[in-house]
Phi, psi and omega in degrees: 000139177233155180300325182294342179298340185268358183299130180066008176279150175272119184236124175263120175261113185262101180108097175279313175067185184238005187254001173106331183295316179295320177300314180297323179293315178300314182296321180301310183287327176297317179294332180280356178088016179281160172265106192261133167249115179259117186235139183208144178288341177286156181276169178301320180295317180295328184265009186310314180299322180286318181296328178299325180283350183248002190295341180279350184277140184258328189262043181231131173252135183252134172237107190241150181078004181190165167242129178262130183303326181299332180281358177245345182253347183236043179228172179267338184203141172243134175240115185258154176287157185303322187276352180281123183290151177294341180280354178310137183297331180286319176297315181296325178297318178296314181297322179298328179272009180065025176272125181297140176241123182239171168233171181301327182294313181292323176297317180300312181299323181286332185261339184278132181261354182271155174296143183243131170257115183256139182235128173223180183142164179285318180230150171088004183301308187292318179298314180296313180298317181295318179293319177303315179298320180294320178296316180297319178296318179299328179278002176088012180277150172278117189241137174238141181242144179222145175078000180272125182064226183253016180294128182291138188288307188291338177293340180292331179299324178293322177298318183293318179055236181261012180303131183242352187244009182265196177213154178247132172254117190239115173278123188241117173285164177299327179295314179293328178293331180301323179289324177296320180299318180292335180261000179068041184240144172212154178290165175295316175238125181244136179238129171244108185293319180181168174224121177228174178294123178195159176056029181287345172294334180265314187269329182086314180228155176295327181300318180291321178298311181295324179303319177289321179300324185294341180298340183295334179236354188300330183250021175286161178252177186298333181265010174266174182230143169236128182259120186234148181276108182293335183277349182250112189304316182298323178287315182301320183295336182293341180303330182295337184259357186283135173265348182263185180279126183267131173237120179267155167229150185205150175283354179231165179294131178233155184252093176208162188294316181236114184196162172235132184207176178250132176214127179060034179075015181232149174274125183241137171246131179236130175232105186055243183269350181277138181226128182232134173273122182274305178192167176274142179300331180291344180275352185277130182271340187292127181283148173101120179300328180295340180285346177300319178299321178295321178294316179300318179297318180294320178298315180298316183294315183285330174295317178296330179283348177101014178283136184286149184305325182299319181287323176298313180303313182300315182291318180298317181295330184267352187282127183247004178104189184230159180301148175074005179234100186046044183274122175289127184257310186191154171243129179230120178053040177084357178263127180258133182252129181235136181256111178234045187298335181283001171283081186264010178219155186304316182301321180292320179292323176300315178298322178296313178299318182290353179281353184238140175262344180275163179302133183248128167259114191258132169257118188217176176097174181146217184275153185263142174245031180062045181249170181255145188237013181301311183294323178296317178299322180295316179294320176300316181299321187271328193236349184259135180288309177211148177239132175250128188253144172261134187300147178159169182295323177295325178300319178297322177295317180299314181298319181293324179288325179295331179293341179273346180267119183307123175079352187281338181302327181291347180283344177285116182272313186194172181218133185225160174252018181216135179294322182299317178296320180296318181292317179300317179296319179300317179295320183293331183258004181263160177225174179308140181081354177281157173244129171260118187238121168272104177217084198292327185069015185207165179285170189254344187298147185114288180273337187225161178295318180193182183295331180289321175299319177300316178295320179294320178296324177296313179300313182299318180296323180293320181295336179280344182292150179243000000 
């Protein structure tokens, strides 16, 4: 597939959105000379920030506040947004008419000529992907990143241009993987950091969630690699289905031909009979015990890619993490503020709380993804000094579970519908040596545009404190 293939084609872009991906998709097809219909259920007023970025384009027709069936049945191609289900009646209408339906991820894979390292998992995707990119850069490789944070996917193709010697590090959600599965595509190197209960509001069952995750390696060949978490049962079991070369990583010593593990406080990489010490755990700057698994995954992936241990070691030692993930924001009067907004599920928030030995004042709660909060309530009961809650359905679940934990109900200090109010309250009840941690354990929709907006609001509120 080439970009020029879309010239004069009728392309329906389903979902303009407010996060940049839809805008990038519209711009991509407009630049390719396609006749674009951009359609979204949101109104013109709601989409104003995105439409402003598209106002210079001439060959785009907008259908807003609705989807018209004709725009899915009388076109050459439909490109849907990640969150739109394949079961959508409009998507199904296009498929019934044999009209191809793509996503930005499948288009990217078809158009990109560089090798791709793909990263998925319930937790740790962004940290792992970012470290992989840093290791490749340290080794002198030309690196392009896609899918990390809110960076639009198709705009990366313009960055790559005619580059032939680089590599792409692509963070892949289960939604984007669904499109790869339908197109029979997988990366050269695939990483699954772990698999836990998540997005059940979308999938309904874990089986369906895992089915999409498996697309990351399902179409690999014998000379490709899949990196799997040996300590995570759901991930470990996937090795049985791999057609490619399996590389495990583990927090403990494991006995396998190709693996990365910890032994004697050191990260070790083993490839058949070769054994290399990468670094001492004491040399790692990244906060949080759960991040060791992310480092191990990155070491395994880049070793499989052929990066020498010296360069991996250098990058790992210098890596300090990524924004919004246990990110230190500011210290005021001995109180340290940390932003862990991307902890959108209970297990991730538990890991965030467990990263601190000092008293934690926790800001948590929000929208529900049909998850369970018993373990989170237990950790709050045992390790959190006070919890400040953000309104939402998940918050109601947290409160109900806390009532079952002896004495833990008294740990709920207050509940707010504003991040600024929550931060001010956290500062007022904190003292020297305390940690104020935003680690919600829940989704952000309702009060915020997304988890990154939630993190930005947290940062802004902290900067206003005196």
